[in-house]
Every structure is written in structure tokens, then in C-alpha cells.
C-alpha positions as a printed NumPy array, in Angstrom:
array([[  2.023,   2.311,  32.269],
       [  1.123,   2.991,  35.874],
       [ -1.565,   5.503,  36.766],
       [ -0.32 ,   8.661,  38.362],
       [  2.003,  11.494,  37.334],
       [  1.677,  15.138,  38.029],
       [ -1.704,  15.671,  36.333],
       [ -5.186,  15.257,  37.783],
       [ -7.323,  12.408,  36.416],
       [-10.011,  14.863,  35.245],
       [ -7.501,  17.019,  33.393],
       [ -6.759,  14.759,  30.439],
       [ -7.234,  17.275,  27.622],
       [ -4.87 ,  19.761,  29.217],
       [ -2.037,  17.274,  29.669],
       [  0.974,  18.016,  27.462],
       [  1.528,  14.273,  26.943],
       [ -1.582,  12.31 ,  26.076],
       [ -0.131,   8.802,  26.175],
       [ -2.033,   5.556,  26.438],
       [ -1.502,   3.887,  28.833],
       [ -0.66 ,   6.793,  31.122],
       [  3.032,   6.753,  32.098],
       [  4.122,   6.283,  35.688],
       [  5.764,   9.653,  35.942],
       [  5.795,  12.804,  33.789],
       [  7.581,  16.071,  34.351],
       [  7.63 ,  18.858,  31.79 ],
       [ 10.178,  21.644,  31.308],
       [ 10.524,  24.802,  29.265],
       [ 11.006,  24.582,  25.53 ],
       [  9.822,  22.352,  22.666],
       [ 11.436,  19.706,  20.561],
       [ 10.747,  20.387,  16.898],
       [ 12.746,  17.427,  15.572],
       [ 12.347,  14.438,  17.92 ],
       [ 15.247,  12.441,  16.541],
       [ 16.874,   9.997,  18.951],
       [ 20.174,  11.481,  20.062],
       [ 21.158,   8.643,  22.368],
       [ 19.854,   5.369,  23.673],
       [ 21.367,   3.385,  26.493],
       [ 20.619,   0.452,  28.764],
       [ 19.707,   1.083,  32.411],
       [ 18.836,  -2.068,  34.337],
       [ 17.617,  -0.029,  37.27 ],
       [ 14.485,   0.884,  35.223],
       [ 13.377,  -2.724,  35.494],
       [ 11.841,  -5.141,  32.951],
       [  9.975,  -3.231,  30.236],
       [ 10.805,   0.058,  31.887],
       [ 12.103,   3.138,  30.09 ],
       [ 12.929,   6.818,  30.521],
       [ 12.573,   9.409,  27.762],
       [ 14.207,  12.795,  28.057],
       [ 12.883,  15.299,  25.521],
       [ 15.192,  18.223,  24.819],
       [ 14.981,  21.067,  22.296],
       [ 17.624,  19.342,  20.139],
       [ 16.191,  15.785,  20.291],
       [ 15.372,  12.791,  22.48 ],
       [ 17.443,  10.557,  24.752],
       [ 16.175,   7.078,  25.735],
       [ 17.186,   4.797,  28.558],
       [ 15.641,   1.349,  28.835],
       [ 15.691,  -1.56 ,  31.271],
       [ 15.648,  -4.128,  28.462],
       [ 14.783,  -4.655,  24.821],
       [ 11.045,  -4.449,  25.549],
       [ 11.554,  -1.165,  27.393],
       [ 13.368,   0.31 ,  24.402],
       [ 10.495,  -0.822,  22.129],
       [  7.882,   0.741,  24.419],
       [  9.895,   3.967,  24.642],
       [  9.825,   4.26 ,  20.87 ],
       [  6.056,   3.549,  20.88 ],
       [  5.52 ,   6.37 ,  23.372],
       [  7.586,   8.643,  21.146],
       [  5.454,   7.637,  18.203],
       [  2.291,   8.545,  20.107],
       [  3.781,  11.928,  20.976],
       [  4.641,  12.553,  17.364],
       [  1.043,  11.757,  16.403],
       [ -0.218,  14.142,  19.036],
       [  2.109,  16.97 ,  17.986],
       [  2.215,  16.354,  14.232],
       [  1.581,  20.076,  13.638],
       [  4.107,  21.417,  16.099],
       [  6.933,  20.71 ,  18.516],
       [  6.745,  18.292,  21.446],
       [  6.979,  19.986,  24.839],
       [ 10.296,  19.236,  26.569],
       [ 10.289,  17.049,  29.682],
       [ 10.98 ,  13.585,  31.102],
       [  8.755,  10.522,  30.862],
       [  9.552,   7.608,  33.129],
       [  7.492,   4.461,  32.833],
       [  7.271,   0.809,  33.781],
       [  4.382,  -1.655,  33.743],
       [  2.04 ,  -1.948,  36.724],
       [  0.937,  -5.35 ,  35.506],
       [  3.248,  -7.887,  33.812],
       [  0.262,  -9.488,  32.04 ],
       [ -1.445,  -7.066,  29.678],
       [ -3.488,  -9.19 ,  27.36 ],
       [ -6.136,  -9.19 ,  24.682],
       [ -7.967, -12.064,  23.063],
       [ -8.826, -12.445,  19.368],
       [-11.285, -15.04 ,  18.114],
       [-10.669, -16.316,  14.588],
       [-12.414, -19.571,  15.46 ],
       [-15.89 , -18.136,  15.128],
       [-14.981, -15.71 ,  12.31 ],
       [-11.771, -16.443,  10.426],
       [ -9.266, -13.549,  10.425],
       [ -6.634, -13.497,   7.654],
       [ -2.976, -13.326,   8.72 ],
       [ -2.581,  -9.756,   7.456],
       [ -5.399,  -8.568,   9.707],
       [ -3.964, -10.408,  12.728],
       [ -0.715,  -8.541,  12.099],
       [ -2.637,  -5.233,  12.151],
       [ -4.184,  -6.282,  15.426],
       [ -0.698,  -7.034,  16.807],
       [  0.51 ,  -3.618,  15.631],
       [ -2.24 ,  -1.923,  17.642],
       [ -1.549,  -4.086,  20.666],
       [  2.108,  -3.081,  20.587],
       [  1.231,   0.609,  20.123],
       [ -0.736,   0.501,  23.363],
       [  1.787,  -1.741,  25.119],
       [ -0.196,  -4.964,  25.388],
       [  2.051,  -8.007,  25.619],
       [ -0.131, -11.151,  25.632],
       [ -2.272, -12.255,  22.635],
       [ -4.673, -15.113,  23.34 ],
       [ -5.425, -16.723,  19.984],
       [ -8.731, -18.616,  20.09 ],
       [ -8.263, -21.29 ,  17.39 ],
       [-11.082, -23.788,  17.896],
       [-14.831, -23.6  ,  18.675],
       [-18.23 , -24.857,  17.572],
       [-18.163, -22.512,  14.561],
       [-14.758, -23.47 ,  13.17 ],
       [-11.391, -25.188,  13.658],
       [ -8.336, -23.174,  12.5  ],
       [ -5.309, -25.138,  13.728],
       [ -3.622, -27.565,  11.247],
       [ -2.894, -30.973,  12.889],
       [ -0.889, -33.495,  10.879],
       [ -2.788, -36.724,  10.29 ],
       [ -6.23 , -35.163,  10.572],
       [ -7.129, -33.772,   7.158],
       [-10.853, -33.441,   7.871],
       [-10.086, -30.522,  10.203],
       [ -9.455, -28.481,   7.05 ],
       [-11.887, -30.132,   4.624],
       [-14.82 , -30.188,   7.104],
       [-14.229, -28.468,  10.483],
       [-12.856, -25.216,   9.062],
       [-15.978, -24.58 ,   6.967],
       [-19.625, -23.713,   7.712],
       [-22.664, -23.166,   5.485],
       [-23.492, -19.683,   6.791],
       [-23.36 , -17.372,   9.81 ],
       [-26.579, -16.528,  11.681],
       [-28.723, -17.093,   8.644],
       [-26.858, -14.861,   6.208],
       [-26.654, -17.668,   3.592],
       [-22.99 , -16.871,   2.996],
       [-20.494, -19.795,   3.374],
       [-17.585, -19.076,   5.704],
       [-14.246, -20.906,   5.977],
       [-10.59 , -20.586,   6.859],
       [ -7.656, -22.598,   8.113],
       [ -4.166, -21.3  ,   8.937],
       [ -1.118, -23.107,   7.741],
       [  1.69 , -24.007,  10.095],
       [  3.884, -21.462,   8.296],
       [  1.304, -18.688,   8.735],
       [  0.986, -19.253,  12.462],
       [  4.798, -19.371,  12.862],
       [  4.989, -16.121,  10.897],
       [  2.445, -14.542,  13.256],
       [  4.352, -15.745,  16.335],
       [  7.598, -14.219,  15.001],
       [  5.825, -10.938,  14.021],
       [  4.365, -10.671,  17.495],
       [  7.657, -11.501,  19.213],
       [  9.355,  -8.625,  17.38 ],
       [  6.75 ,  -6.372,  19.075],
       [  7.087,  -7.869,  22.583],
       [  3.909,  -9.922,  22.319],
       [  3.638, -13.549,  23.456],
       [  1.014, -15.565,  21.524],
       [ -0.963, -17.959,  23.701],
       [ -3.079, -20.495,  21.718],
       [ -6.471, -21.567,  22.957],
       [ -7.842, -25.036,  22.129],
       [-11.284, -25.518,  23.668],
       [-12.079, -28.799,  25.429],
       [-14.051, -30.819,  26.307],
       [-16.845, -28.558,  24.948],
       [-17.123, -25.938,  22.242],
       [-16.372, -28.713,  19.792],
       [-19.221, -28.981,  17.281],
       [-16.861, -28.233,  14.401],
       [-14.64 , -31.135,  15.524],
       [-17.734, -33.33 ,  15.847],
       [-18.649, -32.557,  12.225],
       [-15.232, -33.796,  11.109],
       [-14.687, -36.711,  13.539],
       [-17.985, -37.719,  15.141],
       [-16.369, -40.896,  16.507],
       [-14.588, -38.76 ,  19.137],
       [-17.896, -38.056,  20.907],
       [-20.208, -39.82 ,  23.338],
       [-23.094, -40.011,  20.932],
       [-21.578, -40.023,  17.399],
       [-23.796, -38.435,  14.742],
       [-22.354, -38.526,  11.193],
       [-24.886, -35.862,  10.243],
       [-23.375, -33.212,  12.56 ],
       [-22.57 , -29.911,  10.832],
       [-20.34 , -27.071,  11.866],
       [-22.422, -24.684,  13.994],
       [-23.775, -21.622,  12.221],
       [-25.134, -19.732,  15.254],
       [-23.96 , -18.846,  18.762],
       [-24.999, -20.508,  21.991],
       [-23.698, -23.56 ,  23.844],
       [-23.6  , -26.897,  21.997],
       [-23.83 , -30.366,  23.515],
       [-20.745, -31.61 ,  21.671],
       [-18.236, -32.674,  24.329],
       [-15.465, -35.119,  23.411],
       [-15.747, -38.463,  25.178],
       [-12.846, -39.005,  27.596],
       [-13.152, -42.797,  27.375],
       [-12.372, -43.206,  23.714],
       [ -8.661, -43.962,  23.072],
       [ -8.702, -42.038,  19.771],
       [ -9.361, -38.813,  21.737],
       [ -6.061, -39.063,  23.581],
       [ -4.214, -39.893,  20.365],
       [ -5.815, -36.858,  18.742],
       [ -4.962, -34.394,  21.49 ],
       [ -1.44 , -35.775,  21.659],
       [ -1.115, -34.731,  18.019],
       [ -2.763, -31.331,  18.748],
       [ -0.337, -30.661,  21.58 ],
       [  2.633, -31.694,  19.394],
       [  1.441, -29.219,  16.766],
       [  1.109, -26.461,  19.347],
       [  4.624, -27.208,  20.687],
       [  6.014, -26.944,  17.191],
       [  4.332, -23.641,  16.418],
       [  4.051, -21.704,  19.672],
       [  7.055, -21.052,  21.957],
       [  4.769, -19.869,  24.807],
       [  4.817, -22.16 ,  27.836],
       [  1.083, -21.662,  28.202],
       [ -1.771, -23.32 ,  26.34 ],
       [ -5.315, -22.212,  27.068],
       [ -7.649, -25.242,  27.32 ],
       [-10.959, -23.431,  27.644],
       [-13.035, -25.75 ,  29.819],
       [-16.03 , -23.425,  30.067],
       [-19.632, -23.909,  29.064],
       [-19.479, -27.715,  29.112],
       [-22.992, -29.082,  29.717],
       [-21.814, -32.205,  31.537],
       [-25.238, -33.124,  32.908],
       [-26.618, -33.413,  29.37 ],
       [-23.673, -35.331,  27.922],
       [-21.211, -37.206,  30.177],
       [-23.942, -37.685,  32.761],
       [-25.762, -39.866,  30.184],
       [-22.849, -41.32 ,  28.245],
       [-22.732, -45.147,  28.852],
       [-18.881, -45.164,  28.864],
       [-18.792, -42.304,  31.359],
       [-21.462, -43.86 ,  33.599],
       [-19.551, -47.122,  33.722],
       [-16.235, -45.342,  34.391],
       [-17.609, -43.211,  37.273],
       [-19.113, -46.31 ,  38.88 ],
       [-15.868, -48.192,  38.588],
       [-13.869, -45.315,  40.076],
       [-16.429, -44.402,  42.743],
       [-16.787, -40.848,  41.463],
       [-19.683, -38.918,  42.992],
       [-20.452, -36.816,  39.898],
       [-19.374, -35.666,  36.432],
       [-17.411, -32.783,  37.879],
       [-14.939, -35.29 ,  39.395],
       [-14.743, -36.844,  35.96 ],
       [-14.003, -33.448,  34.404],
       [-11.351, -32.788,  37.048],
       [ -9.58 , -36.018,  36.105],
       [ -9.926, -35.209,  32.41 ],
       [ -8.429, -31.745,  32.717],
       [ -5.667, -33.144,  34.942],
       [ -4.693, -35.643,  32.289],
       [ -4.598, -32.923,  29.659],
       [ -2.431, -30.835,  31.962],
       [  0.014, -33.74 ,  32.388],
       [  0.226, -34.127,  28.594],
       [  1.105, -30.489,  28.298],
       [  3.657, -30.744,  31.091],
       [  5.415, -33.59 ,  29.171],
       [  5.849, -31.011,  26.421],
       [  7.154, -28.264,  28.688],
       [  3.892, -26.345,  28.848],
       [  1.209, -25.553,  31.408],
       [ -2.533, -25.037,  31.077],
       [ -4.648, -21.946,  31.351],
       [ -8.378, -22.352,  31.968],
       [-11.469, -20.233,  32.276],
       [-12.271, -19.611,  35.929],
       [-15.551, -21.517,  35.98 ],
       [-13.716, -24.745,  35.217],
       [-11.563, -24.42 ,  38.307],
       [-14.407, -23.16 ,  40.482],
       [-16.799, -26.053,  39.943],
       [-14.178, -28.865,  39.823],
       [-11.889, -27.509,  42.573],
       [ -9.169, -28.533,  40.137],
       [ -5.618, -28.782,  41.358],
       [ -3.264, -29.008,  38.43 ],
       [  0.355, -30.26 ,  38.316],
       [  1.481, -26.68 ,  37.761],
       [ -0.196, -23.441,  38.73 ],
       [ -2.629, -22.276,  35.991],
       [ -3.448, -18.763,  34.981],
       [ -7.222, -18.384,  35.126]])
């Protein structure tokens, strides 16, 4: 998975092993392997986490792996080679590989456009094939809410549905069940992939506002789930007790479904100056606390959310802009 090896970067087509990502080290030898059956597989801790070594001989293949993930990636590499040489034998040689980066992630966004479980599994298969190991699952946004939360039925009946998408006049909806998400987590785990849920807050919440307008600074019962892109003005109000009860239930649901110690809290594209800046409850609170601006208020808000996660054995992940404009220091180090 590291760049390098014995072949020049501009010589891709002539390489005997066209593997993605490129292995750390490749050496070829005389002969071909017509039947790449696995002759032997053994553990070798010296190869390191996720590391492996494949020795291709005329009579078959030997695999050594640093751990279970390394064995899985070795077999994926072998699968790529079989696809490359489906019409002939695989050149003999040795492939030695280990990850350059421990975090190799992709994000998928079923919040804006619902993706059935079967298709998420196909996405996970491709991730595993190319040795990605972190799947960020974006579950909530202005255009839809996909996470089931006990006690909040309008998330499914209202927030998971919208009238159309960008004027196409076609209704769109979808909500995962707890069982479906657990099935996805288990499916990904079998392929060495950690699923990291993303729950956007305080912004990107127009779908939530359609279902529970009382959670917001300026409640509007006529709010509809957003049907276009852009940045909405629907930020949850941090000074309404029902918000903290709601996110406590959300975090309990996440703890139940996702073993990952990380929860992505979004935090980006929150037009504070057009919402909290004018919210009577926020204005009163900032004056009481002597806060100089809404960014200090956001910093406190995100800090409280981080503490709630910490109480459940998890830590937050945020988009960089949230940290950059609040100078946020969280109880535990976030990935950003």
C-alpha cells in the first residue's frame, strides 16, 4: 500500500503486477503460476498490522500475514492478480506490503439520496477490494434523516421523506432500521472496515426541523424537508432542554448500533450570524455568560456534545472549519 517498488512511476502498463494500491515492495522471478491456489498461510507479526507477504511459485501461492486484516488484504491482492491474468498464468515473484496510512477512508452520503442496504454492501465490497478501512456513513442532513431513534417516530414519518429532488417531481424517501445498520456494521467488519456514523449538528438540519420544529430557534410548523442543495438556516437551538434529551437518545442509538469509538458531528456550514446571533434565547445566554460572539457559543455547544459522547465511550470527529473558527479544544483529541 506504500508507493515504491522496483518499477518506475511512468511504467504502469509494463508492470507485471498491476495492483491498487501499489504494494510497498515487488520482486519478480522466472516462471508463472497457472493455478494460484493457496499452498500455505502463516502468521508473521514482524510484517506489522495489516501487513502481508505473498510468494508466488509455479505450483501455487504462500501467504504470510501480520494479522487477520493482513491476511484479508493478501487475498484481495491475489484476487486482483487473478483478474489481471484471467487468460494466463501469474508471473512468479514476491509481494510485500503494509499500509502507509492507518486511516484509509471513504464517505458515502445516504442522507441526501437514500442508498439501500444491498448497495451499501456493494460499496463496502469495493472498499475492501482496494484496501480502504474506514467508512464514514452520513446519516442526517437537510434533505433527509436516515437513523432510527426510539421515541421519535416523526423522524421516519416526516424527516425521512421529501417531495422531490431538484425539481424532478419524484418523491424520495428512506429510513434504515436498527437491524439493517447492525447488519451493515457486521458486513463491513468482516472486510476490515470500521463504520463511522455522521450526525450533523447544529446545522444541516432542515429535515429534523420539518419533523420537530420546536427544537429550533424560530419554530416554523410549515417547514418541509429540503428538496435542493445549498446551506439552510435550520440550526438547532442549544437553549431548549428538549434538544439535549433528543441528542442523548441519538447518541444512545449510535452506541447501540456502531462499535466505532468515533462519531462525526459535522459542525460545518452553520450560518450562526443569521440564526443564533438573532435568537432571543441565545442573545440572553451570551449576555449572561459574557460571551463575545456566537463562535464562543458554538464552542461550548460542541464541547457539551463531546462530553455526552465521552460518557458513552466515544469521541467526536468534526469538519476542520468548525475547529478553525471556534479554536475548539475538546475533552479528547478529535480527528478532523
